[in-house]
ZAMIMI-453080 format. One record per residue (C-alpha): residue number from 0; residue in one letter; x, z, y negated. Coordinates in pm, 1 decimal, padded with zeros to 6 digits, m for minus. Each point is the difference from the previous one (the first is absolute). Example, Ala and Ser with C-alpha at 12.3 -4.5 7.8 and 13.67 -1.06 7.14 Angstrom:
2
<rec 0 A <01230.0 00780.0 00450.0>>
<rec 1 S <00137.0 m00066.0 m00344.0>>
END
This chain:
251
<rec 0 M <01849.1 m01951.5 m01492.3>>
<rec 1 I <00166.8 00322.2 00044.6>>
<rec 2 M <00305.6 00022.2 00109.6>>
<rec 3 Q <00059.3 00248.3 00346.8>>
<rec 4 F <00209.7 00345.9 m00104.7>>
<rec 5 T <00306.8 00004.6 00243.5>>
<rec 6 G <00103.5 00376.1 m00163.2>>
<rec 7 F <00105.9 00195.7 m00291.2>>
<rec 8 V <00451.8 m00064.3 m00019.6>>
<rec 9 R <00215.3 00145.1 m00056.8>>
<rec 10 G <00043.3 00082.3 m00417.2>>
<rec 11 T <m00323.5 m00065.7 m00079.7>>
<rec 12 R <m00145.1 00076.6 m00346.0>>
<rec 13 A <m00288.1 00280.7 00008.2>>
<rec 14 T <m00263.1 00116.6 m00221.7>>
<rec 15 A <m00076.8 00301.7 m00132.0>>
<rec 16 L <m00406.0 00091.4 00060.4>>
<rec 17 P <m00125.1 00384.6 m00121.2>>
<rec 18 D <m00088.2 00145.9 00281.4>>
<rec 19 P <m00363.9 00004.1 m00079.7>>
<rec 20 L <00029.4 m00281.0 00112.4>>
<rec 21 F <00012.1 00085.3 00337.7>>
<rec 22 G <m00253.8 00354.0 m00027.1>>
<rec 23 L <m00242.6 m00002.1 m00217.0>>
<rec 24 L <00005.2 m00375.4 m00088.4>>
<rec 25 L <m00028.7 m00125.8 00378.6>>
<rec 26 E <m00268.3 00220.6 00054.7>>
<rec 27 Q <m00220.7 m00117.2 m00281.9>>
<rec 28 I <00146.0 m00408.6 00067.8>>
<rec 29 Q <m00224.2 m00117.1 00238.8>>
<rec 30 D <m00055.6 m00359.1 m00138.0>>
<rec 31 L <00292.9 m00228.0 00117.2>>
<rec 32 A <00082.6 m00190.3 m00293.6>>
<rec 33 E <m00017.3 00299.7 m00243.1>>
<rec 34 L <00282.6 00130.4 00233.7>>
<rec 35 K <00203.1 m00349.7 m00006.3>>
<rec 36 V <m00095.1 m00013.5 m00386.6>>
<rec 37 V <00152.3 00352.8 m00067.3>>
<rec 38 L <00290.7 m00140.2 00242.0>>
<rec 39 R <00121.1 m00261.8 m00189.7>>
<rec 40 G <m00124.6 00100.4 m00299.3>>
<rec 41 V <00279.1 00328.3 m00007.4>>
<rec 42 W <00246.6 m00229.3 00126.5>>
<rec 43 L <m00055.5 m00297.9 m00274.9>>
<rec 44 R <00029.3 00303.7 m00293.3>>
<rec 45 N <00338.2 00096.2 00199.7>>
<rec 46 L <00182.0 m00321.2 m00063.6>>
<rec 47 K <m00088.0 00011.3 m00389.6>>
<rec 48 K <00230.8 00186.2 m00198.9>>
<rec 49 G <m00109.9 00252.4 m00346.8>>
<rec 50 A <m00209.4 00314.4 m00089.4>>
<rec 51 F <m00262.8 m00163.5 00107.4>>
<rec 52 R <m00084.3 m00269.2 00295.2>>
<rec 53 P <m00335.2 m00162.5 m00038.2>>
<rec 54 V <m00115.7 m00200.6 00292.0>>
<rec 55 C <m00267.9 m00267.4 m00220.7>>
<rec 56 L <m00261.3 m00150.3 00203.2>>
<rec 57 Q <00127.9 m00365.1 00016.4>>
<rec 58 E <00294.5 00152.4 00197.9>>
<rec 59 F <m00183.8 00136.8 00294.3>>
<rec 60 L <m00288.9 m00323.1 00011.1>>
<rec 61 S <00320.4 m00258.9 00024.5>>
<rec 62 D <00198.0 00251.1 00210.5>>
<rec 63 P <00059.9 m00182.8 00368.2>>
<rec 64 V <00022.1 00277.8 00205.8>>
<rec 65 L <m00324.7 00116.2 m00098.9>>
<rec 66 L <m00122.3 m00287.9 m00000.8>>
<rec 67 R <00072.4 m00113.4 00352.3>>
<rec 68 G <m00025.3 00356.4 00147.2>>
<rec 69 L <m00372.4 m00008.9 m00127.4>>
<rec 70 A <m00116.6 m00304.3 00104.1>>
<rec 71 G <m00239.5 m00114.9 00274.0>>
<rec 72 G <m00245.8 00255.7 m00078.1>>
<rec 73 E <m00353.0 m00014.7 m00132.4>>
<rec 74 A <00059.3 m00007.5 m00347.3>>
<rec 75 S <00322.3 m00159.5 m00194.6>>
<rec 76 P <00351.2 00147.1 00030.4>>
<rec 77 E <m00052.9 00033.9 m00428.2>>
<rec 78 Q <m00361.7 00176.5 00042.2>>
<rec 79 Q <00170.9 00235.7 00255.9>>
<rec 80 I <00337.0 00065.9 m00257.3>>
<rec 81 L <m00278.7 00062.8 m00241.6>>
<rec 82 R <m00195.6 00237.0 00192.9>>
<rec 83 G <00313.9 00154.0 00120.4>>
<rec 84 L <00094.6 00078.3 m00391.4>>
<rec 85 A <m00369.5 00117.0 m00028.2>>
<rec 86 L <00037.2 00246.9 00217.4>>
<rec 87 A <00387.0 00118.6 m00043.8>>
<rec 88 V <m00144.9 00038.3 m00385.3>>
<rec 89 Q <m00286.6 00206.0 00168.0>>
<rec 90 H <00240.0 00223.3 00174.9>>
<rec 91 Q <00202.9 00060.1 m00271.0>>
<rec 92 V <00288.6 m00205.1 00108.4>>
<rec 93 F <00037.4 m00206.0 m00253.9>>
<rec 94 L <m00056.2 00057.7 m00320.9>>
<rec 95 Y <m00195.6 m00356.1 m00221.2>>
<rec 96 C <00085.3 m00158.4 m00291.9>>
<rec 97 P <m00263.1 m00198.8 m00112.8>>
<rec 98 A <00058.4 m00336.8 m00209.0>>
<rec 99 G <00069.0 m00002.9 m00331.0>>
<rec 100 V <00100.7 00357.2 m00030.7>>
<rec 101 S <00386.3 m00081.1 00187.1>>
<rec 102 Q <00321.6 00125.6 m00169.0>>
<rec 103 F <00206.8 m00040.3 00251.1>>
<rec 104 P <00337.3 m00226.2 m00142.7>>
<rec 105 A <m00047.6 m00151.6 00386.3>>
<rec 106 A <m00347.3 m00116.4 m00007.8>>
<rec 107 N <m00199.7 m00236.0 m00178.5>>
<rec 108 A <m00275.6 00118.6 m00217.8>>
<rec 109 H <m00250.1 m00142.1 00200.9>>
<rec 110 D <00092.6 00122.4 00311.7>>
<rec 111 E <m00163.9 00251.6 00197.3>>
<rec 112 C <00285.9 00208.6 00086.6>>
<rec 113 F <00035.4 00341.3 00305.7>>
<rec 114 L <00232.7 00305.2 m00001.0>>
<rec 115 L <00045.3 00249.4 00253.8>>
<rec 116 N <m00137.6 00309.7 m00073.0>>
<rec 117 T <00237.9 00206.0 m00101.4>>
<rec 118 Q <00036.9 00327.3 m00222.7>>
<rec 119 E <00302.3 m00196.6 m00188.1>>
<rec 120 D <m00229.2 m00250.2 m00081.1>>
<rec 121 R <m00308.8 00111.1 m00043.1>>
<rec 122 E <00231.7 00263.1 m00273.6>>
<rec 123 A <00127.5 m00297.8 m00157.5>>
<rec 124 L <m00244.7 m00187.0 m00058.8>>
<rec 125 A <m00242.8 00288.2 m00096.3>>
<rec 126 Q <00309.5 00033.8 m00288.0>>
<rec 127 Q <m00011.5 m00317.8 m00093.9>>
<rec 128 G <m00367.2 m00078.9 00018.9>>
<rec 129 M <m00018.2 m00275.4 00174.0>>
<rec 130 K <m00389.6 m00022.1 00214.4>>
<rec 131 V <m00024.0 m00005.1 00343.3>>
<rec 132 S <m00377.4 m00007.3 00141.1>>
<rec 133 A <m00094.5 00218.8 00335.4>>
<rec 134 D <m00180.3 m00325.1 00125.2>>
<rec 135 F <00080.0 m00347.0 00099.0>>
<rec 136 Q <m00332.9 m00267.8 00087.3>>
<rec 137 P <00120.1 m00329.1 00176.2>>
<rec 138 E <m00302.9 m00083.1 00026.2>>
<rec 139 V <m00031.7 00004.2 m00402.7>>
<rec 140 K <00161.0 m00345.2 00009.8>>
<rec 141 S <00032.2 m00287.0 00251.0>>
<rec 142 R <00311.4 00023.3 m00031.8>>
<rec 143 A <00103.5 m00084.1 00405.1>>
<rec 144 S <m00316.3 m00112.7 00125.2>>
<rec 145 G <00143.0 m00232.4 00267.7>>
<rec 146 A <00188.1 m00208.1 m00241.8>>
<rec 147 E <00361.9 00008.9 00029.3>>
<rec 148 P <00308.9 00181.6 m00237.4>>
<rec 149 P <00063.4 m00210.3 m00315.6>>
<rec 150 A <00197.2 m00262.3 00043.5>>
<rec 151 A <00214.4 00130.4 m00303.0>>
<rec 152 V <00099.1 00330.1 00205.3>>
<rec 153 R <00270.6 00003.0 00220.1>>
<rec 154 P <00166.1 00269.3 00258.7>>
<rec 155 N <00284.2 00165.2 m00192.1>>
<rec 156 I <00330.1 m00070.5 00113.3>>
<rec 157 F <m00021.0 00391.1 00205.4>>
<rec 158 A <m00233.2 m00188.1 00209.3>>
<rec 159 L <00135.8 m00327.4 00035.4>>
<rec 160 Y <00362.7 00151.7 00155.0>>
<rec 161 E <m00190.7 00200.6 00215.1>>
<rec 162 D <m00238.3 m00230.6 00108.1>>
<rec 163 N <00267.8 m00275.9 00071.8>>
<rec 164 I <00339.4 00178.5 00061.1>>
<rec 165 G <m00038.5 00336.1 00078.3>>
<rec 166 T <00034.1 00333.3 m00055.5>>
<rec 167 I <00085.7 00125.8 m00358.3>>
<rec 168 G <00303.4 00254.2 m00027.8>>
<rec 169 P <00064.1 00193.8 m00326.2>>
<rec 170 L <00283.2 m00307.1 m00106.3>>
<rec 171 V <m00242.3 m00281.4 00063.2>>
<rec 172 A <m00252.1 00178.8 m00212.1>>
<rec 173 G <00244.9 m00030.7 m00277.9>>
<rec 174 Q <00038.4 m00290.5 00044.3>>
<rec 175 L <m00344.3 m00121.8 00044.7>>
<rec 176 T <m00054.5 00182.4 m00288.8>>
<rec 177 A <00274.6 m00203.6 m00239.6>>
<rec 178 V <m00104.7 m00321.8 00188.5>>
<rec 179 E <m00408.5 00077.9 m00151.4>>
<rec 180 E <00139.1 00060.3 m00319.0>>
<rec 181 E <00220.1 m00272.2 m00160.2>>
<rec 182 Y <m00264.3 m00299.7 00189.5>>
<rec 183 P <m00367.0 m00111.9 m00002.8>>
<rec 184 A <m00233.4 00131.5 00268.9>>
<rec 185 G <m00059.7 m00360.6 00142.7>>
<rec 186 W <00358.2 m00122.3 m00002.3>>
<rec 187 I <00048.8 00284.6 00258.4>>
<rec 188 A <m00279.0 m00041.8 00206.9>>
<rec 189 E <00094.4 m00411.7 00025.1>>
<rec 190 A <00390.7 00144.8 00069.3>>
<rec 191 F <m00128.7 00198.0 00290.3>>
<rec 192 D <m00205.1 m00292.4 00141.2>>
<rec 193 I <00314.9 m00244.9 m00001.2>>
<rec 194 A <00195.0 00280.6 00183.9>>
<rec 195 V <m00219.3 00051.5 00289.4>>
<rec 196 A <m00078.2 m00332.5 m00017.6>>
<rec 197 R <00374.3 m00121.6 00016.0>>
<rec 198 N <00044.3 00347.0 00233.6>>
<rec 199 A <00214.5 00152.6 m00236.9>>
<rec 200 R <m00103.2 00352.5 00040.3>>
<rec 201 N <00179.3 00191.1 m00298.6>>
<rec 202 L <m00016.1 00092.2 m00307.1>>
<rec 203 A <00324.3 m00174.7 m00124.5>>
<rec 204 Y <m00110.9 m00312.8 00080.1>>
<rec 205 I <m00320.8 00033.2 m00202.1>>
<rec 206 E <00210.1 00151.6 m00271.8>>
<rec 207 A <00235.9 m00371.3 00007.8>>
<rec 208 I <m00320.6 m00139.1 m00044.8>>
<rec 209 L <m00125.8 00131.1 m00312.7>>
<rec 210 R <00328.0 00020.8 m00102.6>>
<rec 211 R <00023.5 m00387.9 m00025.2>>
<rec 212 W <m00335.1 m00046.1 m00125.1>>
<rec 213 D <00096.4 00243.6 m00284.2>>
<rec 214 A <00265.5 m00188.8 m00073.6>>
<rec 215 E <m00076.2 m00377.4 00045.2>>
<rec 216 G <m00410.5 00064.7 m00001.1>>
<rec 217 K <m00169.8 m00000.3 00262.7>>
<rec 218 D <m00194.6 m00335.2 00057.6>>
<rec 219 H <00354.1 m00123.2 00032.2>>
<rec 220 G <00176.4 00318.5 00121.4>>
<rec 221 E <m00085.8 00090.4 00378.3>>
<rec 222 L <00210.2 m00012.8 00276.7>>
<rec 223 G <m00018.1 m00307.8 00112.4>>
<rec 224 R <00086.6 m00175.1 00311.5>>
<rec 225 H <00273.8 m00179.3 m00094.1>>
<rec 226 S <00142.5 00276.6 m00286.8>>
<rec 227 P <00389.0 00063.1 m00010.1>>
<rec 228 P <00000.9 00211.5 00337.8>>
<rec 229 D <00309.8 00215.2 m00233.5>>
<rec 230 N <m00325.1 00091.3 m00227.8>>
<rec 231 Y <m00198.2 00278.9 00228.1>>
<rec 232 Q <00366.3 00143.7 00116.9>>
<rec 233 K <00078.4 00037.9 m00391.2>>
<rec 234 H <m00315.5 00148.3 m00028.9>>
<rec 235 L <00008.5 00301.2 00241.6>>
<rec 236 K <00378.2 00068.9 m00077.1>>
<rec 237 D <m00161.1 00072.3 m00362.9>>
<rec 238 Y <m00305.1 00202.0 00153.7>>
<rec 239 Q <00230.8 00195.1 00269.4>>
<rec 240 R <00240.5 00062.1 m00299.5>>
<rec 241 R <m00250.7 00095.7 m00194.1>>
<rec 242 W <m00159.2 00259.9 00215.7>>
<rec 243 G <00371.5 00080.0 00131.9>>
<rec 244 I <m00185.3 m00103.4 00389.9>>
<rec 245 S <00308.1 m00105.4 00196.8>>
<rec 246 A <m00053.2 m00382.3 00166.9>>
<rec 247 D <m00054.0 00132.0 00345.8>>
<rec 248 Q <m00305.4 00208.4 m00111.5>>
<rec 249 G <m00352.5 m00149.9 m00062.7>>
<rec 250 A <m00223.4 00030.5 m00266.3>>
END
């Protein structure tokens, strides 16, 4: 279910978009799936760090915002995402890096990846001899013929936070990056599920779960109903001290 938008709040984080997206490209883009894929792809790219910030195919296919936002049409959301990506490559918004040629540190060698078609990335790719393709043809492989995304593919921590807690500010983005680097993706997803089920929608509680799993073992370290009452407070204080957050400031 898509939540109702109630307006932008003060301090909402903004994502930089290249001006041509509001001019020439906005005229050329006629397909709603392409528009959504481009906007979400730029957002996903901006969450990454480093000289190259590729967004891999499976990140698009497992993105909960795209899957919900493209549901209900004649084609499956996955098929629409693939169509949107093909059009974005055709319109030269994205550069397509086929599987097997990716040399990005953040990408698996078998991943198909997409880069925003900036001059800096084109020049850097040329200098390193990295190959890109001007053509992405998803119909060649039946990667998303109405099937659910692979079970091993999980939403990234930023999507989990955005979907279950709220807006991501600069401070929270740094905290999420640190958590993602420290704990397995499966643990993070389960910790979010527990926090939502217990109506404890804040990053401090989620990190408390992860810290205890890390210290005591996941099968025996969940914050259960009968955990010592001061355990959560201890983790909360550690978390606040780590990030310089006052006691009355939420995560």
